[in-house]
Steps between C-alpha positions, in 0.01 A plus 500: 500500500242409773732621778528835333118535479464404857783754599321780311164420651663512837647838433153633376330357814754663730467841327124477527529425878732795538263731314211375716705559815571860409134566425394404849445793744489285810879431507775722626768588227773303674281185510420545133872509412586199714204301375587590137860397545389165642263437216759578235771298683288185527312528171243217497512435881454867571221528248309194662547643849393842403202387295371234740577655838566872490285629225182409681591699804570821308 
């Protein structure tokens, strides 16, 4: 039960990151696609890296 909730929260966080990536005007389209794939592939790790390292630079 708890693992399902954590899994769903990870998917929601990853989707939020992808939407935030595509809203940015500073990134090239190829970089947006590659970054989105990375965030979706590594759900929680990708979310953490994006939120704490990459988001501030955009």
